[in-house]
Structures are given as structure tokens and as C-alpha cells.
C-alpha positions as CSV (number, residue, x, y, z in Angstrom):
1,M,102.8,88.0,69.6
2,S,106.0,85.9,68.2
3,A,109.2,87.8,66.5
4,P,109.3,88.0,63.0
5,S,111.1,85.3,61.1
6,D,113.9,88.0,59.9
7,S,114.8,88.6,63.5
8,F,117.7,91.0,64.4
9,D,119.6,91.3,67.5
10,T,119.4,94.3,69.6
11,A,120.3,92.9,72.4
12,Q,124.0,94.5,72.7
13,V,122.6,98.3,72.9
14,P,122.9,99.1,76.5
15,E,120.3,100.8,78.6
16,P,121.4,104.5,78.8
17,K,123.0,105.7,82.1
18,V,123.2,109.3,82.3
19,S,124.2,112.0,84.9
20,E,121.9,114.7,86.0
21,R,124.1,117.2,84.1
22,E,124.1,115.0,81.1
23,A,120.1,115.0,81.4
24,R,120.0,118.3,81.6
25,Q,122.1,118.7,78.4
26,V,119.7,116.7,76.3
27,A,116.9,118.6,77.2
28,E,118.5,121.8,76.4
29,A,119.6,120.6,73.0
30,A,115.9,119.8,72.2
31,R,114.4,123.1,73.1
32,E,114.1,125.9,70.4
33,Q,117.3,128.5,70.7
34,G,116.0,131.1,69.0
35,W,113.5,133.8,69.4
36,R,112.9,134.6,65.4
37,K,109.4,136.5,66.5
38,P,108.4,138.5,69.4
39,S,106.6,137.0,72.5
40,F,104.4,138.8,74.7
41,A,105.0,136.7,77.5
42,K,108.7,136.4,77.3
43,E,108.8,140.4,77.2
44,L,105.8,140.3,80.2
45,F,108.9,138.3,82.4
46,L,111.6,140.7,81.3
47,G,109.7,143.6,82.9
48,R,108.5,144.7,79.3
49,F,104.7,144.9,79.2
50,R,104.2,145.1,75.2
51,L,100.5,145.6,75.2
52,D,100.5,146.0,71.1
53,L,101.3,142.4,70.6
54,I,98.1,141.5,72.0
55,H,95.9,144.7,71.4
56,P,93.6,145.1,69.6
57,H,92.3,141.2,70.0
58,P,93.4,139.4,66.9
59,A,90.6,138.4,64.5
60,P,90.3,135.5,62.6
61,P,89.3,135.8,59.0
62,A,85.6,136.2,57.9
63,E,85.5,132.7,55.7
64,D,87.5,130.8,58.9
65,V,84.9,131.8,61.0
66,R,82.0,130.6,58.6
67,R,83.5,127.3,58.1
68,G,84.4,126.7,61.7
69,E,81.0,127.7,63.2
70,A,79.6,125.3,60.5
71,F,81.5,122.5,61.9
72,L,80.6,123.5,65.3
73,A,77.0,123.3,64.9
74,T,77.2,119.7,63.3
75,L,79.5,118.7,65.8
76,R,77.1,119.8,68.5
77,E,74.0,117.7,67.1
78,F,76.2,114.9,67.3
79,C,77.2,115.2,70.7
80,E,73.6,116.1,71.8
81,T,72.3,113.1,70.1
82,R,74.8,110.4,69.3
83,I,77.0,110.7,72.5
84,D,75.8,109.2,76.0
85,G,78.4,110.2,78.4
86,A,76.8,107.9,81.2
87,Q,77.1,105.1,78.8
88,I,80.8,105.7,78.6
89,E,81.4,106.0,82.2
90,R,79.8,102.9,83.1
91,E,81.2,100.6,80.1
92,A,84.6,102.2,80.4
93,R,84.3,102.5,76.8
94,I,83.5,104.9,73.7
95,P,81.3,102.9,71.4
96,D,82.6,102.1,68.2
97,E,79.9,103.7,66.4
98,V,80.4,106.8,68.1
99,V,83.9,106.6,66.8
100,D,83.1,106.0,63.5
101,G,80.4,108.6,63.6
102,L,83.3,111.2,64.3
103,K,85.4,110.0,61.7
104,E,82.6,110.8,59.2
105,L,82.0,114.0,60.9
106,G,85.5,114.7,59.8
107,A,86.6,115.3,63.5
108,F,89.6,113.3,63.1
109,G,90.9,115.6,60.4
110,M,90.3,118.9,61.8
111,K,93.8,120.3,61.9
112,I,94.5,118.5,58.7
113,D,94.7,120.2,55.4
114,R,91.8,120.4,53.2
115,K,94.4,118.8,50.1
116,Y,94.5,115.8,52.1
117,G,90.8,115.5,53.1
118,G,90.8,117.0,56.3
119,L,88.7,120.3,57.3
120,G,91.8,122.4,57.7
121,L,90.2,124.1,61.0
122,T,92.1,127.1,62.6
123,Q,93.6,126.4,66.0
124,V,91.0,128.6,67.4
125,Y,88.1,126.4,66.1
126,Y,89.9,123.3,66.6
127,N,90.2,124.3,70.4
128,K,86.7,125.3,70.1
129,A,85.6,121.8,69.0
130,L,87.8,120.2,71.4
131,A,85.9,121.9,74.5
132,L,82.5,121.1,73.0
133,V,83.2,117.8,72.7
134,G,84.6,117.3,76.1
135,M,81.8,118.7,77.6
136,A,80.1,115.6,76.3
137,N,82.6,113.2,77.5
138,A,86.0,113.9,78.5
139,S,87.7,110.7,77.4
140,I,86.1,111.7,73.5
141,G,88.2,115.1,73.9
142,A,91.2,112.9,75.1
143,L,91.1,110.6,72.0
144,L,90.7,113.6,69.5
145,S,93.3,115.8,70.9
146,A,96.0,112.7,71.2
147,H,95.2,111.9,67.6
148,Q,95.6,115.4,66.3
149,S,97.4,117.3,69.0
150,I,100.4,114.9,69.5
151,G,99.8,112.4,67.5
152,V,101.1,111.6,64.0
153,P,99.3,114.4,61.9
154,Q,100.9,117.5,63.7
155,P,104.6,116.1,63.4
156,L,104.1,115.4,59.9
157,K,102.3,118.7,59.3
158,M,105.6,120.4,60.7
159,F,108.0,118.2,59.7
160,G,107.3,115.5,57.5
161,T,108.5,114.9,53.9
162,Q,105.8,115.2,51.2
163,E,105.9,111.6,50.4
164,Q,105.1,111.1,53.9
165,K,102.2,113.6,54.1
166,D,101.0,112.1,51.0
167,A,100.9,108.5,52.5
168,F,99.6,109.2,55.7
169,L,98.0,112.5,56.2
170,P,94.4,111.2,54.1
171,R,94.6,108.1,56.1
172,L,94.6,110.1,59.5
173,A,92.2,112.8,58.1
174,R,89.2,110.0,57.8
175,T,89.9,106.4,58.6
176,D,93.1,106.1,60.8
177,I,93.8,106.9,64.6
178,S,97.0,107.9,66.0
179,A,99.1,107.8,69.0
180,F,102.2,109.3,70.3
181,L,104.3,107.2,72.2
182,L,107.3,108.6,74.3
183,T,106.9,107.4,78.0
184,E,108.4,104.2,79.4
185,P,108.3,102.5,82.7
186,D,111.3,104.1,83.9
187,V,111.1,107.3,81.6
188,G,108.7,110.3,82.5
189,S,110.0,113.7,82.2
190,D,114.0,113.0,82.0
191,P,114.1,111.7,78.2
192,A,117.8,111.1,78.3
193,R,117.2,107.8,80.0
194,L,114.9,106.7,77.1
195,A,115.5,103.1,76.6
196,T,113.8,102.2,73.5
197,T,116.2,101.5,70.3
198,A,116.1,101.8,66.7
199,V,118.8,99.9,65.1
200,R,119.7,100.8,61.6
201,D,119.5,97.7,59.6
202,G,120.0,98.1,55.8
203,D,116.6,100.0,54.3
204,D,115.1,99.5,57.9
205,Y,115.6,100.4,61.7
206,V,114.7,97.7,64.3
207,L,113.1,99.0,67.0
208,D,113.1,97.2,70.7
209,G,111.4,98.6,73.9
210,V,108.3,99.1,76.1
211,K,106.2,102.3,76.0
212,L,103.8,103.3,78.6
213,W,100.8,105.3,78.9
214,T,100.1,105.3,75.2
215,T,97.1,107.3,75.1
216,N,95.0,106.0,72.1
217,G,97.5,103.1,71.8
218,V,95.1,100.2,72.1
219,V,92.8,101.3,69.1
220,A,95.7,103.3,67.2
221,D,96.6,102.2,63.4
222,L,99.2,104.7,63.4
223,L,101.9,105.3,65.8
224,V,104.6,108.1,66.4
225,V,107.2,106.5,68.5
226,M,110.4,108.1,69.8
227,A,113.5,105.4,69.9
228,R,117.2,106.0,70.7
229,V,119.3,105.6,67.4
230,P,122.8,104.2,68.7
231,K,125.6,106.4,67.5
232,S,127.6,104.7,64.9
233,E,129.8,105.3,62.0
234,G,127.5,107.4,59.5
235,H,124.8,107.6,61.8
236,K,124.5,110.5,64.0
237,G,122.3,108.6,66.3
238,G,120.0,110.1,69.0
239,I,116.3,110.3,70.3
240,T,114.3,109.9,67.1
241,A,110.9,110.2,65.9
242,F,109.4,107.4,63.7
243,V,105.8,106.7,62.1
244,V,105.1,102.8,62.5
245,E,102.4,101.1,61.4
246,A,100.5,99.8,64.7
247,D,100.0,96.2,63.0
248,S,103.3,95.5,62.4
249,P,104.9,92.3,63.3
250,G,106.5,92.2,66.7
251,I,104.3,94.8,68.0
252,T,102.1,94.0,71.0
253,V,99.7,96.0,73.3
254,E,100.2,94.3,76.5
255,N,97.6,96.1,78.8
256,R,95.0,98.5,78.7
257,N,95.3,100.7,81.7
258,A,92.4,102.1,83.8
259,F,92.3,105.4,85.8
260,M,90.4,107.6,88.1
261,G,88.9,109.3,85.6
262,L,88.5,109.6,81.9
263,R,87.4,105.9,81.8
264,G,86.7,105.9,78.2
265,L,90.4,106.7,77.6
266,E,92.3,103.7,75.3
267,N,95.7,103.8,77.0
268,G,97.9,101.1,77.1
269,V,101.5,99.7,77.4
270,T,102.8,98.8,74.1
271,R,105.7,96.3,73.7
272,F,108.0,96.2,70.5
273,H,110.3,93.1,69.7
274,Q,112.4,93.7,66.7
275,V,109.9,95.7,64.5
276,R,111.1,96.5,61.4
277,V,110.1,100.1,60.3
278,P,111.4,101.3,57.1
279,A,113.6,104.3,57.0
280,G,111.4,106.4,54.8
281,N,109.2,106.3,57.8
282,R,111.7,108.5,60.2
283,I,110.4,112.0,60.5
284,G,113.1,114.5,60.2
285,P,116.8,113.2,60.5
286,E,118.6,111.1,63.3
287,G,118.4,113.0,66.8
288,A,115.8,115.4,66.0
289,G,112.7,113.5,68.0
290,L,113.0,115.5,70.8
291,K,113.1,118.6,69.4
292,I,110.0,117.4,67.2
293,A,108.1,116.4,70.1
294,L,108.6,119.6,72.1
295,T,108.0,121.9,69.1
296,T,104.8,120.0,68.3
297,L,103.5,120.5,71.8
298,N,103.9,124.1,71.4
299,T,100.2,124.7,70.1
300,G,99.6,120.8,71.1
301,R,99.4,121.7,74.5
302,L,96.6,124.5,73.7
303,S,93.9,121.5,73.5
304,L,94.3,120.7,77.0
305,P,92.9,124.1,78.5
306,A,90.7,124.3,75.7
307,M,88.6,121.5,77.3
308,C,89.2,123.1,80.6
309,V,87.4,126.1,79.3
310,G,84.3,123.9,78.6
311,A,84.3,122.3,81.8
312,G,84.4,125.6,83.6
313,K,81.5,126.5,81.5
314,W,79.4,123.7,82.4
315,C,80.5,124.0,86.2
316,L,79.2,127.5,86.0
317,K,75.9,126.2,84.7
318,I,75.4,123.8,87.1
319,A,76.6,126.0,90.1
320,R,74.0,128.6,88.8
321,E,71.0,126.4,88.6
322,W,71.6,124.2,91.6
323,T,72.4,127.4,93.9
324,A,69.3,129.0,92.7
325,A,67.2,125.7,93.2
326,R,68.5,124.9,96.6
327,E,67.3,126.9,99.7
328,Q,68.8,127.0,103.1
329,W,68.0,129.4,106.1
330,G,65.2,130.9,104.1
331,K,67.0,131.8,100.9
332,P,68.7,129.9,98.1
333,V,72.4,129.2,98.7
334,A,73.7,131.3,96.1
335,H,72.7,134.3,98.2
336,H,75.0,133.0,101.2
337,E,78.6,134.8,100.9
338,A,80.4,131.3,101.5
339,V,78.7,129.8,98.4
340,G,78.6,133.1,96.4
341,E,82.2,133.7,96.6
342,K,82.9,130.1,94.7
343,I,80.1,131.0,91.9
344,S,81.8,134.3,91.3
345,F,85.2,132.7,91.2
346,I,83.9,130.1,88.4
347,A,82.6,132.7,86.5
348,A,85.6,134.8,86.6
349,T,87.9,132.3,85.9
350,T,86.0,130.7,83.1
351,F,86.0,134.1,81.4
352,A,89.7,134.7,81.9
353,L,90.7,131.1,80.8
354,E,88.7,131.7,77.6
355,A,90.4,134.8,77.0
356,V,93.7,133.0,77.5
357,V,93.0,130.0,75.4
358,D,91.2,132.0,72.3
359,L,94.0,134.9,72.3
360,A,97.1,132.1,72.3
361,S,95.0,130.1,69.6
362,Q,94.5,132.8,67.4
363,M,98.0,134.1,67.9
364,A,99.3,130.6,66.8
365,D,97.1,131.0,63.8
366,E,98.3,134.1,62.8
367,D,101.8,133.1,63.2
368,R,103.1,136.5,63.9
369,N,104.4,135.3,67.2
370,D,106.3,133.1,69.1
371,I,104.0,131.4,71.5
372,R,105.9,128.7,72.9
373,I,105.4,130.4,76.7
374,E,102.1,131.3,76.1
375,A,100.6,128.0,75.0
376,A,102.9,126.6,78.3
377,L,101.4,129.3,80.7
378,A,97.8,128.2,79.1
379,K,98.2,124.6,79.8
380,L,99.5,125.3,83.0
381,Y,97.1,128.1,84.2
382,G,94.0,126.0,82.6
383,S,94.9,122.8,84.4
384,E,95.3,124.2,87.7
385,M,92.0,126.5,88.1
386,G,90.4,124.0,86.1
387,W,90.8,121.6,88.6
388,L,89.9,124.3,91.4
389,M,86.9,124.9,89.3
390,A,85.6,121.2,89.4
391,D,86.4,121.3,93.4
392,E,84.5,124.3,94.1
393,L,81.6,122.8,92.1
394,V,81.7,119.7,94.2
395,Q,81.8,121.7,97.3
396,I,79.0,123.3,96.0
397,R,76.7,120.5,95.6
398,G,77.7,119.6,99.1
399,G,77.0,115.5,99.7
400,R,75.4,115.3,96.1
401,G,78.7,116.4,94.6
402,F,80.4,113.5,95.9
403,E,77.4,111.2,94.7
404,T,77.8,109.6,91.4
405,A,75.1,110.6,88.7
406,D,74.0,107.1,88.3
407,S,73.4,106.9,92.0
408,L,71.3,110.5,92.2
409,A,69.2,108.9,89.5
410,A,68.6,105.9,90.7
411,R,67.0,107.9,93.9
412,G,65.3,110.2,91.7
413,E,67.2,113.2,91.5
414,R,68.9,114.8,88.6
415,A,72.2,113.1,87.3
416,V,74.8,115.6,87.7
417,P,78.2,114.1,87.3
418,A,80.2,116.7,89.2
419,E,82.3,114.1,91.0
420,Q,83.3,112.6,87.5
421,V,84.1,115.9,86.1
422,L,86.5,116.2,89.2
423,R,88.2,113.0,88.6
424,D,88.6,113.5,84.7
425,M,90.1,117.1,85.2
426,R,92.7,115.7,87.5
427,I,94.9,114.1,85.0
428,N,95.3,117.6,83.2
429,R,97.8,118.5,86.0
430,I,99.9,115.7,84.4
431,F,99.2,115.6,81.1
432,E,101.4,116.8,78.6
433,G,103.9,117.9,81.1
434,S,103.0,118.0,85.1
435,T,102.8,121.2,86.8
436,E,105.9,121.0,88.3
437,I,107.6,120.0,85.0
438,M,105.7,123.3,83.5
439,H,107.1,125.8,86.0
440,L,110.6,124.4,85.1
441,L,110.0,124.4,81.2
442,I,108.6,128.1,81.8
443,A,111.2,129.4,84.0
444,R,113.7,128.4,81.5
445,E,112.3,130.1,78.7
446,A,111.7,133.1,80.7
447,V,115.3,133.7,81.9
448,D,116.8,132.8,78.4
449,A,117.9,136.5,77.8
450,H,119.9,136.3,81.1
451,L,121.6,133.0,80.0
452,A,122.3,134.3,76.7
453,V,124.2,137.0,78.2
454,A,125.3,135.5,81.5
455,G,125.0,132.1,81.2
456,D,129.0,131.5,80.9
457,I,129.6,133.2,83.9
458,I,127.8,130.4,86.2
459,D,128.6,127.6,83.9
460,P,131.3,125.3,85.8
461,D,132.9,124.0,82.2
462,K,133.7,127.7,80.9
463,T,137.2,128.8,81.3
464,L,138.1,131.9,82.9
465,S,138.6,133.9,79.6
466,D,135.2,132.9,78.7
467,K,133.9,133.9,82.2
468,A,135.5,137.5,81.9
469,K,134.1,137.5,78.1
470,A,130.5,137.0,79.4
471,G,130.7,139.5,82.3
472,A,131.8,141.9,79.9
473,Q,129.0,141.1,77.7
474,A,126.5,141.0,80.6
475,G,127.6,144.2,82.0
476,V,126.4,145.9,78.7
477,F,123.2,144.2,78.3
478,Y,122.2,145.0,82.4
479,A,123.5,148.7,82.2
480,R,120.8,148.9,79.4
481,W,118.5,147.0,81.2
482,L,117.9,147.7,84.8
483,P,117.3,151.4,84.6
484,K,114.4,150.5,82.5
485,L,113.0,148.4,85.5
486,V,112.3,151.3,87.4
487,A,109.5,153.3,86.1
488,G,106.9,152.8,83.7
489,A,103.5,153.5,82.0
490,G,102.2,151.6,85.0
491,Q,102.9,154.7,87.1
492,L,101.0,157.1,85.1
493,P,97.2,157.5,85.7
494,N,95.9,157.9,82.2
495,S,98.0,154.9,80.9
496,Y,95.7,152.5,79.0
497,A,92.7,155.0,78.8
498,E,90.8,153.1,76.3
499,F,90.0,150.2,78.7
500,H,88.2,153.1,81.0
501,P,85.4,154.0,78.2
502,K,82.3,155.5,79.7
503,G,80.0,153.9,81.6
504,H,82.2,151.0,81.9
505,L,84.3,149.5,84.8
506,D,87.7,150.6,84.8
507,L,90.0,148.3,83.5
508,S,92.9,150.5,82.6
509,A,93.9,150.2,86.5
510,H,94.4,146.4,86.2
511,L,96.8,147.1,83.0
512,R,98.9,149.4,85.0
513,Y,98.9,147.2,87.8
514,V,100.1,144.5,85.4
515,E,103.0,146.8,83.8
516,R,104.2,147.6,87.1
517,T,104.2,144.1,88.4
518,S,105.6,142.8,85.4
519,R,108.8,145.0,86.2
520,K,108.9,143.8,90.0
521,L,109.0,140.3,88.5
522,A,111.8,141.2,86.5
523,R,113.7,142.9,89.1
524,S,112.7,139.9,91.3
525,T,114.1,137.3,88.9
526,F,117.2,139.3,88.3
527,Y,117.9,139.4,91.9
528,A,117.8,136.0,92.4
529,M,120.1,135.2,89.8
530,S,122.5,137.4,91.5
531,R,121.9,135.9,94.9
532,W,122.0,132.0,94.1
533,Q,123.8,132.3,90.4
534,G,124.6,128.2,89.6
535,R,122.4,126.9,92.3
536,M,119.3,129.0,90.7
537,E,118.2,125.9,88.9
538,T,118.2,124.0,92.1
539,K,115.5,126.5,93.7
540,Q,112.3,125.2,92.1
541,G,109.9,126.5,94.7
542,F,111.1,130.2,93.7
543,L,111.2,129.4,89.9
544,G,107.5,127.9,90.4
545,R,106.4,130.9,92.1
546,I,107.9,133.5,89.5
547,V,106.0,131.4,86.8
548,D,102.9,131.2,88.4
549,I,102.9,135.1,88.7
550,G,103.6,135.5,85.2
551,A,100.8,133.2,84.4
552,E,98.3,135.5,86.5
553,L,99.8,138.6,84.8
554,F,99.0,136.8,81.4
555,A,95.4,135.9,82.3
556,M,94.8,139.3,83.5
557,S,96.3,140.7,80.3
558,A,94.0,138.6,78.4
559,A,90.8,139.0,80.2
560,C,90.9,142.7,79.9
561,V,91.9,142.9,76.3
562,R,88.9,140.3,75.2
563,A,86.7,142.4,77.8
564,E,87.3,145.4,75.1
565,M,86.8,143.4,72.3
566,L,83.7,142.2,73.3
567,R,82.5,146.0,74.1
568,T,83.4,147.3,70.9
569,Q,81.9,144.1,69.2
570,G,78.5,145.2,71.0
571,E,78.7,141.4,72.2
572,H,78.0,141.4,75.9
573,G,80.6,144.3,76.4
574,R,79.2,145.6,79.8
575,E,79.0,142.3,81.1
576,A,82.4,141.1,80.2
577,Y,84.1,144.3,81.8
578,Q,82.6,143.3,85.0
579,L,83.9,139.7,84.8
580,A,87.5,141.2,83.7
581,D,87.3,143.6,86.8
582,V,86.4,140.7,89.3
583,F,89.0,138.4,88.1
584,C,91.7,141.1,87.8
585,R,90.7,142.1,91.8
586,Q,90.9,138.0,92.5
587,S,94.1,137.4,90.5
588,R,95.9,140.5,92.3
589,I,95.2,138.9,95.6
590,R,97.1,135.8,94.3
591,V,100.2,137.4,92.9
592,E,100.6,139.7,96.4
593,E,100.6,136.1,98.0
594,L,103.1,134.8,95.4
595,F,105.1,137.7,95.9
596,T,105.6,137.4,99.6
597,R,106.3,133.8,99.3
598,L,109.1,134.4,96.8
599,W,111.1,135.5,100.1
600,S,109.1,134.0,102.9
601,N,108.5,130.5,102.8
602,T,109.4,126.9,103.9
603,D,111.6,125.8,101.3
604,D,114.9,125.5,103.5
605,V,113.4,123.5,106.3
606,D,111.5,121.2,104.0
607,R,114.5,120.2,102.3
608,K,115.7,119.4,105.6
609,V,112.4,117.2,106.4
610,V,112.7,116.0,103.1
611,N,116.3,114.3,103.9
612,G,115.0,113.1,107.1
613,V,112.0,111.0,105.6
614,L,114.4,109.5,102.9
615,A,116.9,109.2,105.8
616,G,114.6,107.0,107.8
617,T,114.3,110.0,110.6
618,Y,110.8,110.0,111.1
619,T,109.7,106.2,110.5
620,W,108.4,105.8,113.8
621,L,105.3,108.4,112.5
622,E,104.2,105.5,110.3
623,D,104.1,103.0,113.0
624,G,100.7,101.1,112.9
625,V,99.9,101.8,109.2
626,I,97.8,99.3,107.3
627,D,99.0,99.4,103.6
628,P,96.2,98.1,101.2
629,S,98.8,98.5,98.3
630,G,99.6,94.9,96.6
631,D,102.7,93.6,95.8
632,G,104.8,94.1,93.1
633,P,107.8,96.3,92.1
634,W,107.7,100.1,91.8
635,I,108.6,100.2,88.3
636,A,107.4,97.3,85.9
637,D,110.3,95.5,84.3
638,A,111.0,96.6,81.0
639,T,113.5,94.6,79.6
640,P,113.3,94.2,75.6
641,G,112.4,90.9,74.5
642,P,109.3,89.2,72.8
643,S,106.0,89.5,74.6
644,E,104.4,86.9,76.9
645,R,101.2,88.6,77.1
646,D,98.1,88.4,74.8
647,N,97.7,91.7,72.3
648,V,94.5,93.6,73.5
649,R,95.0,95.8,70.5
650,R,91.6,96.7,69.5
651,P,91.5,98.4,65.9
652,I,88.4,100.1,65.2
653,R,87.0,99.8,61.9
């Protein structure tokens, strides 16, 4: 695509070169600084088990339930009659008529207010809808999620002007598809190196740069683009968010990317060359782009574990049906312990994961709590456990689990796409923050209270006077906090007695374990901060295990609270208690292993081996390698300029 006639030279804007410290400062400036509302998970990491924040389980208003259930019924019929998941897998594309049908249902406006033509569903029912459609085909779930969870509607809803909402939300509710463009060929989780620029020119900004992995970018009508505004007189500058018309002159979709899973995903590479965007399309002030993105993701991340719940339910159904039909050594394979433990894991984990997602979603709808940690934990836990459940299903199915659905059908057996689900689920450990990044993000929030009172002590840029003042402040905080970590309700045998109703299993013991372990987790964190101080941020293995323990404790809490809710409602209470009990027993084993690995691990020797690998010490181990990789650079050239490739954008109208 040629450059627009009113070309504007932005070549003078240099690509940012940033140090590690500068990169951290950018990330720190983007996060929400304060805690205006209580947070169950934040308190959990501080050793305070605030069961009152989640129990009794919050409930949605009756009208929200009525409207949500009505839409789910309509959507289910559409999924069962209009979506052919096998066709999408074969053709690597969602048929246009399916997308048009979803538009007619209002599925693209599930989270958009009714006054703009949307359905105005709650977070709870939006997530239930994604779980449902994701079971029909995961690519469709990704399409709808990318459009509403991180695409244009959510940032406009939270940060847009009334004029922007009036102009764009009606389109996004019914006709237009949106995409979110942040990642670049050389920029992943380190946004400080963002190279795409937006230079002010009169009433416009001029965008130049290349964006990678633009989910929905191939078919999008509207884009939310993160670009760096250079600092200048009258302009604060910084990473800034813009709504951009996808058919603007100078925009070229240069490639539709293909992946191991989600074959119907319309994900591409998008080049901007002197693209003029009206200043009125800027979302929020200059420099607020990353904060907008992170705030949007606080609830947007819930869509991903919601689809993992759907996958878990499907895995359980297939595991139940298959292991009852398949016999070996005189009995159904389900009755062999090695297989049975996998079925139990899938059933218990699906129950717990649904408990986590529904609880966090209802908390988001009520807006009484700050759920930034809960949503991040749900994403982290859901993606990791969802992958494990899919992997266990493949193992249960044996050779049939490795065989494609088309191949199974061709030789006369049920076309069960277990291997496809495994491939589709794998990206969830990377999407919207990889597991490793989620560990660091959650760890930062978990220790926020400590850094607030003692951060200046370990900050090399602070003066001795500042450090002394911080030391005194920290002394007061820890004098009050540390004694409370010694004893608590978890040591009293009658605590949480309502979770041991007559005739049911005892869940109160698990909640007492959560309370005790929460205090142990807080003590471990404090000890580590005292030991490593400023080096704490480099101990990523330790921090990851701390977060994983917190995730298990959150899941145990949610599972118990959900079981009690179902019991009081008379809906499978006895069975729910059984699932919650077995999940907590499985979870406690994982927690104890993680605590052991906090202090007994190979982190130090691993680091030595890594240094040796990078120094070439072990290249002899690679002798004889046959590398099937092709030629080309590790990272594609993203130099700004006009596109030299055909535009593969494919709007659906």
C-alpha cells in the first residue's frame, strides 16, 4: 500500500534504547498504585485470610440471571446448529456466515451497554458465553474475547470520552470487529522498548511502525493501537492508546500468521506507514497507554480461564464416556487406578476452576473489591491447569488421543478432537501474559504492602536520610504485622464450622489449612525479603513458587465457598462437597511440595549451567545435530517505512 499523499517525515524519531532499570520504571509507572478497595488475594499473601470478602458467595441480581440465561440458550442453539468445528480446523478459517450469525445474535456486543446497541451482559454471563462458544471451537472464543476483553470496547468503556463512545460503541456492538495492537517483533513483555511512534502533526497523530501477533487484526475494522509519542514542548509523550480505522491509508496487513493450534485465528502482522489518526481518537492523555492496557486486562484476563473451564468440562465428558466404554484386563479402564486418578484430577480441577472464575467474575460485577490479583491468579491457574487436564485426556485416550478427529472418523470411530484441544489450549500459557510474566506481575502486587513501607531501604537511588526514615516506618509496620502471623483461626478446631454441615464431608478443615498456610506464606515472603533485600526481584524461581502457592490457596477457598453455596441452594450440594474435598486434598499435596521447593531447589546451579550454555561451554553436547529450521533472522526487521507486501486484510461484511 502506498503512502498517503500528505506524507509526514517521522524517520527522525529514534528507536528507544532502554536499560533494565528504565524498563522496570516504565512498567512500575503503568501499574495501579493504590488500593482503594479490599482484595481477598492481596490479604491472603499478607497472611490474612479474609473469608468474609468471598463468603457468603456473592450472587447476581435476578434480572441479570434471566437475561444471561436467555442469551446462553440462544447461543447454545447457534453453536450446535451453525458451527462446524471440524470444518474450521480443516480450512483454518471461521466461515464468514458464522461471524455474521454471531453479529446478528449480538455476541460481539455482549459487554457493551444496551444504550449503545449491545447486550449489556454481566462479566459472569459474558464468561459463561465464552466457555460455551469456546467448546464449539476455541478460535471463535478467541475472536470474541480479543474483540471485547482487550479490543476497542473495554478501554473505551473505561477511559473513552462520551464522543468516542457514541461514535464507536454502536459499531462495535453489531457490525465492526476490533483488535488490540501492542506487541512488536522485538517487543513482548518489555513495553519500554516499544518502537511504533505517533508524532503530533496539527490535529492528527502520524503513526509509523510494525505490530506483531495482532489477534483479529486480519479481519478487524477498528484497532486499539499502542504507540510512543515523542516528548516535546507541550507534549508529555510516552506510550499512548489510539482508536484507528483499520482501512486507513498507510495500514497494511502483511501476513496472516499460522499456529500449532487455534487454526481459525485471524492473527497477523500489521504495518503502519505515515498513518494519520485524528487527535480525537486518542484514548486518555498522552503517556497513559500502558496504564489503560493493564487496567483493561484486570477483568479482561478472566475470559481466558473461562474458556479453560469449558475445555475442562468437555475433557471430563469425554474421559467419562471413553473410560466406561474401553475395557482392558476384564474391566473398564476407569476402574484401573492409574487411569482413575486422572479422571479424579480432571473432575476436581474443573470444579475448582469454575469456582475461581465465577467468584472472580461476580466480584468484578459487584465492584466492591479490587480484583487485579484475583483475575491474574485465575488466568495463571486456569491456563496451567487447563493444559494439564487436556494433556491427561490425551493420555487417557492413548493412541486415539494422538490421532486426529478426521483420521478417527475415516476409519469408522468417533471423531474426538483430543489432540486439537491440547494444541488449542497450549497458547493460554502465553496469551495475555505468559506464565512467567504473570508470576512476576502477581508477585509485585503481592509484596506491594512491603514495598510501600520498606521499599526505600533497598532502593539504591535513595539517600541515607530517606533510608533511615523508611527504616523507622517499616519498624512500626512490622511490629504490628509480624505477631499476627504466629497464631490464627486455622489453629482452632471449631473454626469455619458452617463448612461442616451434618451429613456432609468436612470442608472446614481445608479452610483452616488455608488460614494457617496463608500465614506461613507471608512469613516465607518476609524472610526472603530480609535475606535477599534488593536482590529479591532477581529470585524469579522463588517468586513463582510463592505465587503458585497463593493460587492454590485461592482455588481451595473458592472451591469450598462454591460447594457451600450449592449446598444451601439445594443444587448438588453433596456432590459439590465431595469434589471440593478431593480438590483440596490434591491441592494441599501440591502446596507442600512448593513450600519444600522454596528453599530446596536447583536455582543456583541452574544459573551456572545457563551461563555455561550461553558461553558455549557445552556446545560439544550439540554435536551431530540436524536442525530442520529454515534460514532467516531470529527477529524480523521492523524498520518503519512503506510496505513492500500485498495487503491480506479481509474485512467481513
